[in-house]
PDB file of N, CA, C and O in Angstrom:
ATOM      1  N   MET A   1       3.805 -11.146   0.669  1.00  0.00           N
ATOM      2  CA  MET A   1       4.745 -10.117   0.278  1.00  0.00           C
ATOM      3  C   MET A   1       4.910  -9.149   1.440  1.00  0.00           C
ATOM      4  O   MET A   1       3.930  -8.718   2.046  1.00  0.00           O
ATOM      5  N   SER A   2       6.124  -8.822   1.737  1.00  0.00           N
ATOM      6  CA  SER A   2       6.401  -7.907   2.834  1.00  0.00           C
ATOM      7  C   SER A   2       6.866  -6.567   2.278  1.00  0.00           C
ATOM      8  O   SER A   2       7.845  -6.499   1.535  1.00  0.00           O
ATOM      9  N   LEU A   3       6.167  -5.519   2.637  1.00  0.00           N
ATOM     10  CA  LEU A   3       6.544  -4.182   2.195  1.00  0.00           C
ATOM     11  C   LEU A   3       7.628  -3.619   3.103  1.00  0.00           C
ATOM     12  O   LEU A   3       7.648  -3.900   4.301  1.00  0.00           O
ATOM     13  N   THR A   4       8.528  -2.826   2.535  1.00  0.00           N
ATOM     14  CA  THR A   4       9.560  -2.176   3.335  1.00  0.00           C
ATOM     15  C   THR A   4       8.976  -0.948   4.020  1.00  0.00           C
ATOM     16  O   THR A   4       7.911  -0.462   3.640  1.00  0.00           O
ATOM     17  N   LEU A   5       9.678  -0.453   5.026  1.00  0.00           N
ATOM     18  CA  LEU A   5       9.231   0.765   5.706  1.00  0.00           C
ATOM     19  C   LEU A   5       9.207   1.938   4.736  1.00  0.00           C
ATOM     20  O   LEU A   5       8.315   2.783   4.811  1.00  0.00           O
ATOM     21  N   ASN A   6      10.178   2.000   3.825  1.00  0.00           N
ATOM     22  CA  ASN A   6      10.193   3.066   2.817  1.00  0.00           C
ATOM     23  C   ASN A   6       8.952   3.005   1.937  1.00  0.00           C
ATOM     24  O   ASN A   6       8.342   4.034   1.646  1.00  0.00           O
ATOM     25  N   GLU A   7       8.580   1.804   1.517  1.00  0.00           N
ATOM     26  CA  GLU A   7       7.396   1.648   0.666  1.00  0.00           C
ATOM     27  C   GLU A   7       6.128   2.045   1.415  1.00  0.00           C
ATOM     28  O   GLU A   7       5.284   2.760   0.877  1.00  0.00           O
ATOM     29  N   ILE A   8       5.999   1.585   2.638  1.00  0.00           N
ATOM     30  CA  ILE A   8       4.811   1.916   3.434  1.00  0.00           C
ATOM     31  C   ILE A   8       4.725   3.414   3.661  1.00  0.00           C
ATOM     32  O   ILE A   8       3.666   4.015   3.479  1.00  0.00           O
ATOM     33  N   SER A   9       5.837   4.020   4.058  1.00  0.00           N
ATOM     34  CA  SER A   9       5.815   5.456   4.349  1.00  0.00           C
ATOM     35  C   SER A   9       5.569   6.274   3.089  1.00  0.00           C
ATOM     36  O   SER A   9       4.883   7.294   3.143  1.00  0.00           O
ATOM     37  N   SER A  10       6.117   5.845   1.958  1.00  0.00           N
ATOM     38  CA  SER A  10       5.906   6.579   0.706  1.00  0.00           C
ATOM     39  C   SER A  10       4.470   6.498   0.219  1.00  0.00           C
ATOM     40  O   SER A  10       3.889   7.511  -0.173  1.00  0.00           O
ATOM     41  N   VAL A  11       3.898   5.312   0.240  1.00  0.00           N
ATOM     42  CA  VAL A  11       2.539   5.128  -0.278  1.00  0.00           C
ATOM     43  C   VAL A  11       1.494   5.756   0.641  1.00  0.00           C
ATOM     44  O   VAL A  11       0.562   6.404   0.166  1.00  0.00           O
ATOM     45  N   LEU A  12       1.643   5.568   1.948  1.00  0.00           N
ATOM     46  CA  LEU A  12       0.647   6.097   2.889  1.00  0.00           C
ATOM     47  C   LEU A  12       0.931   7.536   3.312  1.00  0.00           C
ATOM     48  O   LEU A  12       0.079   8.185   3.920  1.00  0.00           O
ATOM     49  N   GLY A  13       2.121   8.035   2.994  1.00  0.00           N
ATOM     50  CA  GLY A  13       2.459   9.402   3.377  1.00  0.00           C
ATOM     51  C   GLY A  13       2.667   9.559   4.878  1.00  0.00           C
ATOM     52  O   GLY A  13       2.296  10.579   5.460  1.00  0.00           O
ATOM     53  N   VAL A  14       3.262   8.542   5.505  1.00  0.00           N
ATOM     54  CA  VAL A  14       3.529   8.576   6.946  1.00  0.00           C
ATOM     55  C   VAL A  14       5.038   8.487   7.174  1.00  0.00           C
ATOM     56  O   VAL A  14       5.796   8.177   6.255  1.00  0.00           O
ATOM     57  N   SER A  15       5.461   8.762   8.401  1.00  0.00           N
ATOM     58  CA  SER A  15       6.880   8.676   8.745  1.00  0.00           C
ATOM     59  C   SER A  15       7.316   7.215   8.851  1.00  0.00           C
ATOM     60  O   SER A  15       6.483   6.314   8.946  1.00  0.00           O
ATOM     61  N   LYS A  16       8.630   6.992   8.834  1.00  0.00           N
ATOM     62  CA  LYS A  16       9.139   5.628   8.990  1.00  0.00           C
ATOM     63  C   LYS A  16       8.798   5.045  10.361  1.00  0.00           C
ATOM     64  O   LYS A  16       8.468   3.861  10.440  1.00  0.00           O
ATOM     65  N   PRO A  17       8.863   5.833  11.456  1.00  0.00           N
ATOM     66  CA  PRO A  17       8.443   5.266  12.742  1.00  0.00           C
ATOM     67  C   PRO A  17       6.967   4.836  12.737  1.00  0.00           C
ATOM     68  O   PRO A  17       6.608   3.818  13.329  1.00  0.00           O
ATOM     69  N   THR A  18       6.125   5.619  12.068  1.00  0.00           N
ATOM     70  CA  THR A  18       4.712   5.249  11.956  1.00  0.00           C
ATOM     71  C   THR A  18       4.565   3.991  11.112  1.00  0.00           C
ATOM     72  O   THR A  18       3.784   3.101  11.449  1.00  0.00           O
ATOM     73  N   ALA A  19       5.318   3.916  10.012  1.00  0.00           N
ATOM     74  CA  ALA A  19       5.284   2.723   9.159  1.00  0.00           C
ATOM     75  C   ALA A  19       5.710   1.488   9.948  1.00  0.00           C
ATOM     76  O   ALA A  19       5.125   0.416   9.797  1.00  0.00           O
ATOM     77  N   SER A  20       6.725   1.643  10.784  1.00  0.00           N
ATOM     78  CA  SER A  20       7.187   0.530  11.613  1.00  0.00           C
ATOM     79  C   SER A  20       6.111   0.094  12.601  1.00  0.00           C
ATOM     80  O   SER A  20       5.873  -1.101  12.781  1.00  0.00           O
ATOM     81  N   ALA A  21       5.462   1.065  13.238  1.00  0.00           N
ATOM     82  CA  ALA A  21       4.391   0.741  14.189  1.00  0.00           C
ATOM     83  C   ALA A  21       3.230   0.050  13.481  1.00  0.00           C
ATOM     84  O   ALA A  21       2.646  -0.889  14.022  1.00  0.00           O
ATOM     85  N   LEU A  22       2.890   0.507  12.276  1.00  0.00           N
ATOM     86  CA  LEU A  22       1.823  -0.127  11.500  1.00  0.00           C
ATOM     87  C   LEU A  22       2.184  -1.573  11.176  1.00  0.00           C
ATOM     88  O   LEU A  22       1.377  -2.485  11.355  1.00  0.00           O
ATOM     89  N   LYS A  23       3.398  -1.762  10.700  1.00  0.00           N
ATOM     90  CA  LYS A  23       3.854  -3.093  10.302  1.00  0.00           C
ATOM     91  C   LYS A  23       3.866  -4.059  11.489  1.00  0.00           C
ATOM     92  O   LYS A  23       3.623  -5.255  11.327  1.00  0.00           O
ATOM     93  N   ASN A  24       4.150  -3.536  12.671  1.00  0.00           N
ATOM     94  CA  ASN A  24       4.218  -4.372  13.873  1.00  0.00           C
ATOM     95  C   ASN A  24       2.909  -4.436  14.638  1.00  0.00           C
ATOM     96  O   ASN A  24       2.850  -5.033  15.713  1.00  0.00           O
ATOM     97  N   GLY A  25       1.851  -3.826  14.099  1.00  0.00           N
ATOM     98  CA  GLY A  25       0.539  -3.880  14.733  1.00  0.00           C
ATOM     99  C   GLY A  25       0.426  -3.068  16.005  1.00  0.00           C
ATOM    100  O   GLY A  25      -0.406  -3.371  16.860  1.00  0.00           O
ATOM    101  N   LYS A  26       1.255  -2.036  16.145  1.00  0.00           N
ATOM    102  CA  LYS A  26       1.264  -1.252  17.379  1.00  0.00           C
ATOM    103  C   LYS A  26       0.785   0.182  17.191  1.00  0.00           C
ATOM    104  O   LYS A  26       0.895   0.994  18.109  1.00  0.00           O
ATOM    105  N   TYR A  27       0.256   0.500  16.020  1.00  0.00           N
ATOM    106  CA  TYR A  27      -0.221   1.863  15.779  1.00  0.00           C
ATOM    107  C   TYR A  27      -1.693   1.936  16.146  1.00  0.00           C
ATOM    108  O   TYR A  27      -2.454   1.022  15.830  1.00  0.00           O
ATOM    109  N   LYS A  28      -2.108   3.013  16.810  1.00  0.00           N
ATOM    110  CA  LYS A  28      -3.455   3.083  17.389  1.00  0.00           C
ATOM    111  C   LYS A  28      -4.494   3.818  16.532  1.00  0.00           C
ATOM    112  O   LYS A  28      -5.686   3.540  16.660  1.00  0.00           O
ATOM    113  N   ALA A  29      -4.080   4.740  15.672  1.00  0.00           N
ATOM    114  CA  ALA A  29      -5.050   5.531  14.900  1.00  0.00           C
ATOM    115  C   ALA A  29      -5.775   4.635  13.893  1.00  0.00           C
ATOM    116  O   ALA A  29      -5.171   4.129  12.947  1.00  0.00           O
ATOM    117  N   ALA A  30      -7.068   4.452  14.110  1.00  0.00           N
ATOM    118  CA  ALA A  30      -7.860   3.499  13.324  1.00  0.00           C
ATOM    119  C   ALA A  30      -7.869   3.806  11.831  1.00  0.00           C
ATOM    120  O   ALA A  30      -7.807   2.885  11.016  1.00  0.00           O
ATOM    121  N   ASP A  31      -7.944   5.085  11.457  1.00  0.00           N
ATOM    122  CA  ASP A  31      -8.003   5.416  10.031  1.00  0.00           C
ATOM    123  C   ASP A  31      -6.701   5.056   9.316  1.00  0.00           C
ATOM    124  O   ASP A  31      -6.731   4.563   8.189  1.00  0.00           O
ATOM    125  N   THR A  32      -5.573   5.295   9.957  1.00  0.00           N
ATOM    126  CA  THR A  32      -4.289   4.951   9.354  1.00  0.00           C
ATOM    127  C   THR A  32      -4.100   3.439   9.313  1.00  0.00           C
ATOM    128  O   THR A  32      -3.568   2.908   8.338  1.00  0.00           O
ATOM    129  N   VAL A  33      -4.523   2.755  10.343  1.00  0.00           N
ATOM    130  CA  VAL A  33      -4.454   1.289  10.360  1.00  0.00           C
ATOM    131  C   VAL A  33      -5.312   0.720   9.233  1.00  0.00           C
ATOM    132  O   VAL A  33      -4.905  -0.230   8.565  1.00  0.00           O
ATOM    133  N   ALA A  34      -6.485   1.289   9.019  1.00  0.00           N
ATOM    134  CA  ALA A  34      -7.369   0.826   7.942  1.00  0.00           C
ATOM    135  C   ALA A  34      -6.721   1.040   6.576  1.00  0.00           C
ATOM    136  O   ALA A  34      -6.830   0.183   5.699  1.00  0.00           O
ATOM    137  N   LYS A  35      -6.050   2.173   6.390  1.00  0.00           N
ATOM    138  CA  LYS A  35      -5.357   2.439   5.121  1.00  0.00           C
ATOM    139  C   LYS A  35      -4.223   1.437   4.914  1.00  0.00           C
ATOM    140  O   LYS A  35      -4.022   0.941   3.806  1.00  0.00           O
ATOM    141  N   TYR A  36      -3.488   1.144   5.979  1.00  0.00           N
ATOM    142  CA  TYR A  36      -2.396   0.172   5.890  1.00  0.00           C
ATOM    143  C   TYR A  36      -2.946  -1.209   5.525  1.00  0.00           C
ATOM    144  O   TYR A  36      -2.397  -1.889   4.658  1.00  0.00           O
ATOM    145  N   GLU A  37      -4.017  -1.615   6.180  1.00  0.00           N
ATOM    146  CA  GLU A  37      -4.618  -2.918   5.887  1.00  0.00           C
ATOM    147  C   GLU A  37      -5.129  -2.981   4.451  1.00  0.00           C
ATOM    148  O   GLU A  37      -5.010  -4.015   3.794  1.00  0.00           O
ATOM    149  N   ALA A  38      -5.699  -1.878   3.962  1.00  0.00           N
ATOM    150  CA  ALA A  38      -6.161  -1.835   2.571  1.00  0.00           C
ATOM    151  C   ALA A  38      -4.980  -1.954   1.609  1.00  0.00           C
ATOM    152  O   ALA A  38      -5.066  -2.650   0.597  1.00  0.00           O
ATOM    153  N   LEU A  39      -3.884  -1.278   1.927  1.00  0.00           N
ATOM    154  CA  LEU A  39      -2.677  -1.370   1.100  1.00  0.00           C
ATOM    155  C   LEU A  39      -2.177  -2.811   1.043  1.00  0.00           C
ATOM    156  O   LEU A  39      -1.870  -3.324  -0.033  1.00  0.00           O
ATOM    157  N   ILE A  40      -2.097  -3.452   2.185  1.00  0.00           N
ATOM    158  CA  ILE A  40      -1.635  -4.842   2.239  1.00  0.00           C
ATOM    159  C   ILE A  40      -2.566  -5.744   1.431  1.00  0.00           C
ATOM    160  O   ILE A  40      -2.099  -6.617   0.699  1.00  0.00           O
ATOM    161  N   ASN A  41      -3.876  -5.541   1.556  1.00  0.00           N
ATOM    162  CA  ASN A  41      -4.840  -6.358   0.802  1.00  0.00           C
ATOM    163  C   ASN A  41      -4.669  -6.191  -0.695  1.00  0.00           C
ATOM    164  O   ASN A  41      -4.695  -7.175  -1.434  1.00  0.00           O
ATOM    165  N   VAL A  42      -4.495  -4.950  -1.155  1.00  0.00           N
ATOM    166  CA  VAL A  42      -4.329  -4.697  -2.588  1.00  0.00           C
ATOM    167  C   VAL A  42      -3.044  -5.346  -3.094  1.00  0.00           C
ATOM    168  O   VAL A  42      -3.039  -5.975  -4.152  1.00  0.00           O
ATOM    169  N   VAL A  43      -1.962  -5.194  -2.347  1.00  0.00           N
ATOM    170  CA  VAL A  43      -0.685  -5.785  -2.758  1.00  0.00           C
ATOM    171  C   VAL A  43      -0.779  -7.308  -2.775  1.00  0.00           C
ATOM    172  O   VAL A  43      -0.275  -7.950  -3.697  1.00  0.00           O
ATOM    173  N   GLU A  44      -1.417  -7.887  -1.767  1.00  0.00           N
ATOM    174  CA  GLU A  44      -1.568  -9.350  -1.732  1.00  0.00           C
ATOM    175  C   GLU A  44      -2.444  -9.858  -2.867  1.00  0.00           C
ATOM    176  O   GLU A  44      -2.134 -10.884  -3.473  1.00  0.00           O
ATOM    177  N   LYS A  45      -3.533  -9.154  -3.165  1.00  0.00           N
ATOM    178  CA  LYS A  45      -4.393  -9.558  -4.285  1.00  0.00           C
ATOM    179  C   LYS A  45      -3.614  -9.530  -5.588  1.00  0.00           C
ATOM    180  O   LYS A  45      -3.703 -10.451  -6.399  1.00  0.00           O
ATOM    181  N   ALA A  46      -2.850  -8.463  -5.779  1.00  0.00           N
ATOM    182  CA  ALA A  46      -2.069  -8.337  -7.004  1.00  0.00           C
ATOM    183  C   ALA A  46      -1.003  -9.425  -7.080  1.00  0.00           C
ATOM    184  O   ALA A  46      -0.761  -9.984  -8.150  1.00  0.00           O
ATOM    185  N   ALA A  47      -0.374  -9.725  -5.964  1.00  0.00           N
ATOM    186  CA  ALA A  47       0.663 -10.761  -5.943  1.00  0.00           C
ATOM    187  C   ALA A  47       0.063 -12.136  -6.213  1.00  0.00           C
ATOM    188  O   ALA A  47       0.687 -12.971  -6.868  1.00  0.00           O
ATOM    189  N   ASN A  48      -1.136 -12.370  -5.714  1.00  0.00           N
ATOM    190  CA  ASN A  48      -1.790 -13.662  -5.922  1.00  0.00           C
ATOM    191  C   ASN A  48      -2.253 -13.858  -7.357  1.00  0.00           C
ATOM    192  O   ASN A  48      -2.415 -14.993  -7.805  1.00  0.00           O
ATOM    193  N   LYS A  49      -2.466 -12.768  -8.081  1.00  0.00           N
ATOM    194  CA  LYS A  49      -2.937 -12.873  -9.460  1.00  0.00           C
ATOM    195  C   LYS A  49      -1.823 -13.236 -10.425  1.00  0.00           C
ATOM    196  O   LYS A  49      -2.085 -13.680 -11.543  1.00  0.00           O
ATOM    197  N   SER A  50      -0.584 -13.051 -10.000  1.00  0.00           N
ATOM    198  CA  SER A  50       0.517 -13.377 -10.902  1.00  0.00           C
ATOM    199  C   SER A  50       1.601 -14.118 -10.138  1.00  0.00           C
ATOM    200  O   SER A  50       1.794 -13.915  -8.940  1.00  0.00           O
ATOM    201  N   ASP A  51       2.288 -14.964 -10.848  1.00  0.00           N
ATOM    202  CA  ASP A  51       3.383 -15.712 -10.235  1.00  0.00           C
ATOM    203  C   ASP A  51       4.681 -14.922 -10.271  1.00  0.00           C
ATOM    204  O   ASP A  51       5.630 -15.249  -9.559  1.00  0.00           O
ATOM    205  N   SER A  52       4.724 -13.894 -11.088  1.00  0.00           N
ATOM    206  CA  SER A  52       5.938 -13.101 -11.207  1.00  0.00           C
ATOM    207  C   SER A  52       5.905 -11.939 -10.226  1.00  0.00           C
ATOM    208  O   SER A  52       5.025 -11.856  -9.368  1.00  0.00           O
ATOM    209  N   LYS A  53       6.862 -11.058 -10.363  1.00  0.00           N
ATOM    210  CA  LYS A  53       6.913  -9.887  -9.494  1.00  0.00           C
ATOM    211  C   LYS A  53       5.653  -9.050  -9.655  1.00  0.00           C
ATOM    212  O   LYS A  53       5.056  -9.001 -10.730  1.00  0.00           O
ATOM    213  N   THR A  54       5.260  -8.395  -8.573  1.00  0.00           N
ATOM    214  CA  THR A  54       4.105  -7.512  -8.616  1.00  0.00           C
ATOM    215  C   THR A  54       4.505  -6.219  -9.304  1.00  0.00           C
ATOM    216  O   THR A  54       5.481  -5.575  -8.918  1.00  0.00           O
ATOM    217  N   ASP A  55       3.755  -5.846 -10.313  1.00  0.00           N
ATOM    218  CA  ASP A  55       4.038  -4.599 -11.004  1.00  0.00           C
ATOM    219  C   ASP A  55       2.905  -3.611 -10.746  1.00  0.00           C
ATOM    220  O   ASP A  55       1.816  -4.016 -10.340  1.00  0.00           O
ATOM    221  N   PRO A  56       3.144  -2.335 -10.976  1.00  0.00           N
ATOM    222  CA  PRO A  56       2.115  -1.326 -10.695  1.00  0.00           C
ATOM    223  C   PRO A  56       0.796  -1.578 -11.414  1.00  0.00           C
ATOM    224  O   PRO A  56      -0.265  -1.298 -10.855  1.00  0.00           O
ATOM    225  N   ASP A  57       0.833  -2.095 -12.630  1.00  0.00           N
ATOM    226  CA  ASP A  57      -0.406  -2.339 -13.373  1.00  0.00           C
ATOM    227  C   ASP A  57      -1.299  -3.349 -12.661  1.00  0.00           C
ATOM    228  O   ASP A  57      -2.516  -3.173 -12.617  1.00  0.00           O
ATOM    229  N   SER A  58      -0.715  -4.393 -12.110  1.00  0.00           N
ATOM    230  CA  SER A  58      -1.537  -5.384 -11.422  1.00  0.00           C
ATOM    231  C   SER A  58      -2.054  -4.845 -10.094  1.00  0.00           C
ATOM    232  O   SER A  58      -3.152  -5.203  -9.668  1.00  0.00           O
ATOM    233  N   ILE A  59      -1.276  -3.988  -9.436  1.00  0.00           N
ATOM    234  CA  ILE A  59      -1.756  -3.364  -8.202  1.00  0.00           C
ATOM    235  C   ILE A  59      -2.936  -2.460  -8.521  1.00  0.00           C
ATOM    236  O   ILE A  59      -3.957  -2.503  -7.835  1.00  0.00           O
ATOM    237  N   CYS A  60      -2.804  -1.650  -9.547  1.00  0.00           N
ATOM    238  CA  CYS A  60      -3.887  -0.736  -9.917  1.00  0.00           C
ATOM    239  C   CYS A  60      -5.133  -1.512 -10.355  1.00  0.00           C
ATOM    240  O   CYS A  60      -6.254  -1.096 -10.065  1.00  0.00           O
ATOM    241  N   ALA A  61      -4.945  -2.618 -11.041  1.00  0.00           N
ATOM    242  CA  ALA A  61      -6.088  -3.416 -11.488  1.00  0.00           C
ATOM    243  C   ALA A  61      -6.851  -4.007 -10.309  1.00  0.00           C
ATOM    244  O   ALA A  61      -8.062  -4.209 -10.397  1.00  0.00           O
ATOM    245  N   ALA A  62      -6.157  -4.286  -9.208  1.00  0.00           N
ATOM    246  CA  ALA A  62      -6.801  -4.861  -8.027  1.00  0.00           C
ATOM    247  C   ALA A  62      -7.365  -3.799  -7.085  1.00  0.00           C
ATOM    248  O   ALA A  62      -8.056  -4.131  -6.122  1.00  0.00           O
ATOM    249  N   CYS A  63      -7.079  -2.546  -7.352  1.00  0.00           N
ATOM    250  CA  CYS A  63      -7.494  -1.459  -6.459  1.00  0.00           C
ATOM    251  C   CYS A  63      -8.997  -1.190  -6.588  1.00  0.00           C
ATOM    252  O   CYS A  63      -9.529  -1.169  -7.698  1.00  0.00           O
ATOM    253  N   PRO A  64      -9.679  -0.984  -5.461  1.00  0.00           N
ATOM    254  CA  PRO A  64     -11.120  -0.737  -5.499  1.00  0.00           C
ATOM    255  C   PRO A  64     -11.505   0.703  -5.845  1.00  0.00           C
ATOM    256  O   PRO A  64     -12.692   1.000  -5.982  1.00  0.00           O
ATOM    257  N   ARG A  65     -10.532   1.596  -5.989  1.00  0.00           N
ATOM    258  CA  ARG A  65     -10.844   3.002  -6.271  1.00  0.00           C
ATOM    259  C   ARG A  65     -11.390   3.171  -7.692  1.00  0.00           C
ATOM    260  O   ARG A  65     -11.054   2.407  -8.597  1.00  0.00           O
ATOM    261  N   ASP A  66     -12.235   4.184  -7.865  1.00  0.00           N
ATOM    262  CA  ASP A  66     -12.764   4.492  -9.192  1.00  0.00           C
ATOM    263  C   ASP A  66     -11.774   5.285 -10.033  1.00  0.00           C
ATOM    264  O   ASP A  66     -11.751   5.149 -11.256  1.00  0.00           O
ATOM    265  N   ASP A  67     -10.957   6.111  -9.388  1.00  0.00           N
ATOM    266  CA  ASP A  67      -9.923   6.848 -10.104  1.00  0.00           C
ATOM    267  C   ASP A  67      -8.682   6.957  -9.228  1.00  0.00           C
ATOM    268  O   ASP A  67      -8.698   6.558  -8.063  1.00  0.00           O
ATOM    269  N   CYS A  68      -7.626   7.490  -9.783  1.00  0.00           N
ATOM    270  CA  CYS A  68      -6.338   7.531  -9.082  1.00  0.00           C
ATOM    271  C   CYS A  68      -6.103   8.832  -8.319  1.00  0.00           C
ATOM    272  O   CYS A  68      -5.024   9.027  -7.760  1.00  0.00           O
ATOM    273  N   THR A  69      -7.088   9.720  -8.287  1.00  0.00           N
ATOM    274  CA  THR A  69      -6.933  10.991  -7.598  1.00  0.00           C
ATOM    275  C   THR A  69      -6.595  10.762  -6.133  1.00  0.00           C
ATOM    276  O   THR A  69      -7.343  10.100  -5.414  1.00  0.00           O
ATOM    277  N   GLY A  70      -5.467  11.311  -5.692  1.00  0.00           N
ATOM    278  CA  GLY A  70      -5.051  11.185  -4.305  1.00  0.00           C
ATOM    279  C   GLY A  70      -4.319   9.897  -3.969  1.00  0.00           C
ATOM    280  O   GLY A  70      -3.910   9.712  -2.822  1.00  0.00           O
ATOM    281  N   CYS A  71      -4.143   9.010  -4.922  1.00  0.00           N
ATOM    282  CA  CYS A  71      -3.453   7.743  -4.664  1.00  0.00           C
ATOM    283  C   CYS A  71      -1.945   7.973  -4.662  1.00  0.00           C
ATOM    284  O   CYS A  71      -1.382   8.452  -5.646  1.00  0.00           O
ATOM    285  N   ARG A  72      -1.301   7.631  -3.560  1.00  0.00           N
ATOM    286  CA  ARG A  72       0.145   7.821  -3.455  1.00  0.00           C
ATOM    287  C   ARG A  72       0.888   6.911  -4.436  1.00  0.00           C
ATOM    288  O   ARG A  72       1.901   7.321  -5.003  1.00  0.00           O
ATOM    289  N   LEU A  73       0.408   5.698  -4.644  1.00  0.00           N
ATOM    290  CA  LEU A  73       1.064   4.801  -5.591  1.00  0.00           C
ATOM    291  C   LEU A  73       1.019   5.393  -6.994  1.00  0.00           C
ATOM    292  O   LEU A  73       2.018   5.371  -7.714  1.00  0.00           O
ATOM    293  N   ALA A  74      -0.133   5.919  -7.381  1.00  0.00           N
ATOM    294  CA  ALA A  74      -0.263   6.541  -8.701  1.00  0.00           C
ATOM    295  C   ALA A  74       0.690   7.723  -8.834  1.00  0.00           C
ATOM    296  O   ALA A  74       1.285   7.929  -9.892  1.00  0.00           O
ATOM    297  N   GLU A  75       0.835   8.497  -7.761  1.00  0.00           N
ATOM    298  CA  GLU A  75       1.772   9.619  -7.787  1.00  0.00           C
ATOM    299  C   GLU A  75       3.205   9.122  -7.957  1.00  0.00           C
ATOM    300  O   GLU A  75       3.988   9.721  -8.694  1.00  0.00           O
ATOM    301  N   LEU A  76       3.547   8.037  -7.283  1.00  0.00           N
ATOM    302  CA  LEU A  76       4.911   7.515  -7.351  1.00  0.00           C
ATOM    303  C   LEU A  76       5.253   6.932  -8.713  1.00  0.00           C
ATOM    304  O   LEU A  76       6.406   6.994  -9.140  1.00  0.00           O
ATOM    305  N   ILE A  77       4.260   6.364  -9.405  1.00  0.00           N
ATOM    306  CA  ILE A  77       4.533   5.789 -10.725  1.00  0.00           C
ATOM    307  C   ILE A  77       4.079   6.710 -11.850  1.00  0.00           C
ATOM    308  O   ILE A  77       4.089   6.330 -13.021  1.00  0.00           O
ATOM    309  N   ASN A  78       3.678   7.933 -11.479  1.00  0.00           N
ATOM    310  CA  ASN A  78       3.327   8.988 -12.441  1.00  0.00           C
ATOM    311  C   ASN A  78       2.179   8.634 -13.367  1.00  0.00           C
ATOM    312  O   ASN A  78       2.296   8.792 -14.582  1.00  0.00           O
ATOM    313  N   LEU A  79       1.069   8.156 -12.814  1.00  0.00           N
ATOM    314  CA  LEU A  79      -0.123   7.884 -13.629  1.00  0.00           C
ATOM    315  C   LEU A  79      -0.856   9.166 -13.930  1.00  0.00           C
ATOM    316  O   LEU A  79      -1.885   9.146 -14.604  1.00  0.00           O
TER     317      LEU A  79
END
């Protein structure tokens, strides 16, 4: 599954140029790269669990967090 620049920037709280650099493997800040990689892993896990479209519930179910505090995805879907 390929995330759009809008999706990456919204979930991670970064600019579109930063989202583009992350997507192309050219961003240098290790903490932001780690967050991007974690986002991709969660989305891929959720996509692999279902044959249909990925929905927020399956993404949240695959997330390793104990709660949704500070999660941009949770903020976007109003959890």
